[in-house]
C-alpha positions, 0 to 999 in steps of 0.5 A: 628504519634503514638509513637508506630512507633518510639519506636523500634530501626530499624536495616536495612541498604540500602541493604534491600531497594535495594533488595526489590525494584529490586526483585519487578522490576525483576518480573513476567512480565520480564519472561512471557511478555518481549518476547511478547514485543520484538516480537510485537514492535521489539528491537527498540520499546522495548527500547522505552518502557523501556526508556519511562517507566523510564521517570516516574520511574526515576523522581519518584525515584529522588523525593523520594530521595529528599523528604527522605533527607529533612524530617524524614521518619517514618513507612509507606513509601510512605504514610508517605511522601505523608501525611506529604506533602499533609496533613493527609486527602489527604494522607489517600485517596492516602494511602488507595488506595496504601495499597489496591494495595499493599495487592492485589499485594500479591495475584497477585504475588502469582498467577503468582508464581503458573504459574511457576509450568506449566512444573511440572503440565505437567510432573505430568499429563503425568506421572500419567495420571491426569488432574490437571489444577487449579493452586490454589492448589499451590497459596493458600498454598503458600499465607497461608505459606507466611502469617504465615511466616510474622506473626510468624517471621516478617521482619527479616526472610522475609529479609533472605528469600528475599536474597535467592530468589534474589540470585536464580533470578540473577542465572537464569538471568546469565543462560539466558544470557550465553545461545545460540540458533540456531537462535542466531548462524545464526544471522549476524546483529541485526534486530532492527525493526523485529516484527510479522505481525499485532502486538498490538499497542505500547501503548497496549504493553506498558500497559502490560509491564509497571507493570514490572517497578513499583517496585522501591518504594517497599523498601520505605515501610521499612522506619520504619525499617531502621537505616538511612532512609535518606541515605538508601531510596535514595541510594537503590531506585535509584540504583534499578531503574537504575540497573533494567533499564540496565538489561531490556535493555540487556534482550531485546537485548538477546531476539531479537538475540536469537529467531524469533519474532513469537516464542517470542510472542507465547511462554510465557516461551521463556527464558527457551528455550534460557537459558543454563540451561532451568529449571532454568527459571521457578525456577527464575520465581518462585523466582521473583514472590515469592520475589515480593509477599514477598516484598509486604507482608512486605510493605503493613501491614506497610502502613496499620499500619501507616494509623491506627496510624494517626487515619484515620479510623472512629472507634477508636478500628479499629485504635488501633488494626491495629496500634499495633505492636509486642513488641520489633520489632514493626512488624505490626502483626495485619495489616499483618493478615488483609493483609493476609486475603485480599490476600487469598480472591483474590487468591481464585478468581484465576484471578486478571487481571482486578484488576491488571489494577486498581492496576497499576492506584493506583501505577501511582497515587502514583508516580504522587503524589510523583513527584508533591510534589517534583515539588511544593516544588521547586516552593514554595521555603520553607526555611525549605525544604532543602534536601541533594539530589535535583532533578530538578523541570522540572524532577519532573514536567515531571514525574507527567505529564507523570503519568497522560498521561500514566494512560489515555493511558493505560486504560481511564476507569480504570483511571476515576474509580480510581480517583472517588474512591480516591475522595470518600475516601478523602471526607469520611476521611475528614468527619470522621477524626479530622484532617482538613488538606487538599490540602492547606498544600502544596499549601500554599507555592505555592500560596504564591509564585504565589501571591508574583510574581503577586503583584510585577508584578502588581506594576511594570507594566506600568500604562496604561488606565484601567477600574476602579475597587474598592480596598477597605479597611475598618476599624471598631472596631464593627464587632462583634456588627454590621457585615454590613460593612463586608457584604458590603465588601464581595459583593464588593470583590466577583468578581469585587473588592478587600477588606481588612477588618481591625478590629481596636483594640484601645491601644498601641502595647504590648505583651498583645495587640498582644495576644489579636489581635491574639485571635481576628483574630482567632475569625474573621477567624472562623466566616468569614470562613463559609461565602465563602467570598473573603475578606482579614481579619486582625487586627490593633492595634493603640492608636487612630482611626486617627493613625489607619486610617493613617496606613491603607491608606498606606497599599498595597492592597491584589491585588498588586494594590494601595488601592483606596477606604476606607469604614467607618461605623456607627450605625444610632441609635448611631452616636458616630462613626461619630466624628472619621469619620469627624475628619479624612475625610480631611486626607483621601481626601489628599490621593485622596481616594474614601470615602464610609460611611455606615450607619447601621440600625436594618433592615440591608440589608432586603431581598436584593431585591432593591437598590435605587441610588439618583442623584442630579444636584449638585452632578454629580461628584459622579454619576458614582461611585454610579452607579458602586457600585450598579452594583458591589453589584448586581454581588453577588449571594445574590443580584441575584434577586435585581433591581436597581432604580435610582432617579434624583432630579432636581429643579422645575425651571430647570426641562427641562434643568436638564432632558436634561443634564442627558439624554445627559450624558446617551446618551454619555455613561457617565451613563451606564443606560437606561432612563427608569431606571431613575425617575425624581423628581421635587424638591420644595424648601419647601421640603428637599431632605432628606424628598424625600429620606425617602419617596421614599426609605423607603422600599429599602434594600440599599440606595446610596446617594452622598455627597460633601467634601464642605458639610462636611466642612460646616455641619459636621456630619449633612450630615449623619443625617436625614435618619431615614426613610430608612434602610442601607444607603451608602454615596459616595464621589468620589475623581474624576469623574469615566470614565465608558467605 
């Protein structure tokens, strides 16, 4: 956030937050459409609407109170809270939509303000024989005057004017409550369910009335002008929400006992006929709408100023211009000018009913986001999240879910349009903004908690009969020379297995070696981050390869299950690494790990078109694992066009016996392959198996060969030599024969 938003000494207390919110809550809908609600769904139905609406507004108010008491809330109000929780890019997508809804709300309330002059128009037309009907002769001068007031005098004068209009608003409500009618006098008992015939549905009425409840966050936009936002925002917002709910319940009761349902629906200004002083109602309507417009024109520029201060717009000059504040007070003069122009344009159109529905969508998305932030913070259990006011996680979750539900109930088409628009803004801002913070910022804690719980569950779960899947750990110091081992890990971890790649750094642990490891891990993540892999990458500092292996085989898997396989790697044209592999073979076998050794060549994995698997009669223990590895690799999209070919080498003298045994294994299901996929090769004593493999698999992109522990003891590194005729080759040794279900 730019320092321009922190320079001024803010002076407002809790009062401006409360009055800005309550004046927006008690607005045009209260005067013009609440009678329609009572007449359509009855007093009981209207109470249901009020309570249902507050199931959204109260959790949102509590979420705001919670978040505001945990972090420093600077200029931008709701946008600041969302962007500092979800990240700049997600916050900008919501913030831009929020700003537009706030700016257009200025026009909406100004047009509603002009509606209060209906009786004046009727009087003038009657007295002077005129035919005035276009209320823009009121709304346009009003919005221009309002804009000039804010540009010239700023929030201080705006707050003074707000106190005046709030006083008029409450005076009109007092006159309404003390008034009486003949209907009221004749009524003996309240008729809870009286309503007109064939009324609109509950949710149709709810959609029309709901904007009356959406003003409780208006005061949050003054966050940059408050002495103590952590105190004023929770108190002012919660107080306005609760006071507004109570007033609406009393208004619904007064309407129900003062007029017949038909009159309530047909006369938008029915409150004028009920009030003790009728003309005060249009004046109160004017005060309510102009106060709402005043609140919006104070809040919207501050949201725009905060967006520009975060440099979310693509052109630097635009950000600089909009972020600039008035010297001394930091009032967003330039942002106010832009907001005023938008308001004037929409007032000129004269009808923003369609836009008003989209405005409601954006407000609902904002409320849902605030509730979601509160819920996720509870779930993430971040030690740095210590608000002095705490909501309940289930209250926040209820608010978030209801926001989405009500959006679709109110207008599914506009909901989809709003979501598509905000998604488009998010991708645009992501492409143009230097900040790359996205949804991961707040979800990191949630994912951490979920992962922790799952890992503990898996560790404690009873070990039953389950299908085998690889949980592989790879140790190599040659990632930046030969990435073949990491490629192999990527394929294993794509869907069926889990992989941990450890970049080995030789040396003792010290400040210098640690800094080197941090540089290496950043480099690794940068390189591997673009490959869309599912391999967990880390570094390991150790004075010897043996100690590194000993540490690695004791590490838990990222899956929460134990590691069951280790992958070593060496270059076929430089077998220096083989010594380390041979020296540590016995130690790894003691841990009962499956062991894979990848011999890398300059051909790498070729075109990823063919995998050759070699079976021998004396090596059937490794057969199932070799075949499983082939099928697991084939599950990655890099090998989607590949095919597996299996070669079985049998002694010439035992041809029929070995063939019968292999076919028997296939039929028994121990080898999940068709006999058609196996090519039997007679093994003559004068020809070595390595020669056969070099000849048959010279064009294979990956060759898989088994090896026995006894052979390592007898021949050492010679087991892995002599395969110069093939490309990359994987040597496999199974700790025990795998049962393939």
